[in-house]
N, C-alpha and C positions, 0 to 999 in steps of 0.2 A: 080628539085629535091624536092623543098618544096611542089609543087602541088601533087606529088606522095605520100609524107608523109601525107599530109592532107587527100588525098583520101583514103589511107590505114587506117588511124586513124578513119575516118568517117565510112569506111566499117566495121571495128572491132566494133565500137560503134553501128552501125545499126544491125550487127549480134548479139551483146550482147543484144540489146533491143528485137530483134525477139526471141531469146532464152528465155528471161525472160517472154515475152508475151506468148510464147508457154507453158512455165511452169505453168503460171497462168491459161491458158485455160485448160490444162490437169487437174490441181487441181480442177477447177470448174466442169469439166466433171465428175470427180470421185465423187465429192460431189453431183452433180445432179443425178448420177446413184445410189446413196445410198438409201436404204430404211430407214424409220424413225428410226428404232431400231439401225441400224448401225451408222447413223448420230448422234443419241443421245449419243451413246457410244463414238464416236470420239470427240464430243463436251465436254462431261464430262471429258474425259481424258485430253484434251488440256486445258480446264479451270482449272481443278484440278492442273495441273502442274504450271500454271501461279500463281494461288493463293498460292500454297505451296511455290514457290520460293519467292514471295513477303513477305510471312509470315516469312520465314527464315531470312530475313534482319532485322527484328525487335527484340529488346532485350527482354530477359525474364523479365516479370513484366510490359511490355507495355500493353496498353489498348487492350482488346480482340477484335476480329473482330466484335462480336456482339455489344460490347461497341462502337466501331467506327461507326458502322451502326446506332446506336441510336443517337450518337452525331451528325452525319451527317444529319439525319432526323430532329432532333430538330433545328439544325443550318439553315436548308433549309426551313422547313415548319413552324417553330415556336413552341412555347410551346404546350404541349399536356398531356393528362392523361396517367397514366401507362397502363390502360386497352386498350386504343386506340393504344398506341405504341405496345403493345403485339399483337394486331390484325394486325396492319400494318406490323410488322416484322414477323408475322406468327409463333409466339412462344406462349407457355403457359404463363398465367399471373404470375405463380410462377417463371419461368425462367426470365421474364422481371423484376420481383421484385429483383432477385439476381443481374442482370446486373445493374439495377438502383442503388442498394445499393452500389455496388462497385464504380460506377461512382460518387455517392454522397460522399462517404467516401474520395475519392481523390479530391473532390471539383470541379469536372468537370460538374456536374449538380446541380440544386437546386430545392427544392420542395416548393410550396406555396399552401395555401388552395385555392380551386376553389371558386371564388366570387359567383357563381350561386348555388353551392352545397358544403357547408362546409365539407361534409363527404369525398369529393374527393380531390385529390391533383393534381396540375398541375406541370409538370416537364419542366424546361427550361435549356438550355445550358448556362454555365457561360463563362466568358472571358477566364478562364484557360482551359475550355473545347474546346473553339474555337482555342486556341493556340495549344493544343495537336492535334486537328484535322488537323490544317494547317501543323504542323510539320510532322505528319504521311503521309498526302497527298503528301507533298513535297518530302519525301524520296521515296515513291512508284512511284510517277510520274517521278522523276529523274531516277530511275532504268528503268522504262518502256521507257522513252525517249531515254536513252542511248542504250537500246536494239533495239529500232526502227531506230536508226542511221544506223544500218547495213542492213536495208531493202531498197529495191528499191522504188522509188516514186510510181510505180504501185502497189507494195505490200502494202505500207502504205495506198494508196487510197482504195484498196480492204478491208483492215481492217476498215477504216473510214466508208465505205459504209455498213459494217456489223453491226456497232454499234446500229442503231435503232432496228435491228432485235434481237440483243442480249438483249437489254433493254426490248423489248416486251416479249421475252422468259422468262426473269427473273420475269416479272410481272405475267406470267401465271403459274409459278411453285408454 
């Protein structure tokens, strides 16, 4: 009796795995058959939904997405000038000035004169900025991790494999 139960359970598991693999293959075939415009539209829609849902979790008055991006860049790459940050973030210098002013007002970044050129300022992230960045990341990562719990190992692997491509796409935009 136990042997039959084990065999039946294994058969259901094998069938479930085959169904999941078939779903992934069908999804990949749909994506492969898409032209660039259709693929671009599908990516924009999916990424927009993810970003929108992650944004909805943050309280009003939280650091803006552009502010988080600047904090992250400063924490990762180190201090930089406002002009360079604007170029790297692909925004106008005026927009970067507004973002930096808000971050500075909250004590999340600090400005110091450039030792090589006193007319320029160098912006760096403060300890308070690092703390806000870590808290924000923890909330978003927690929500994403919870959502990923419902995915199969194969689906999570497909998402992991797509990450380098998504990063490359982001750099090309």
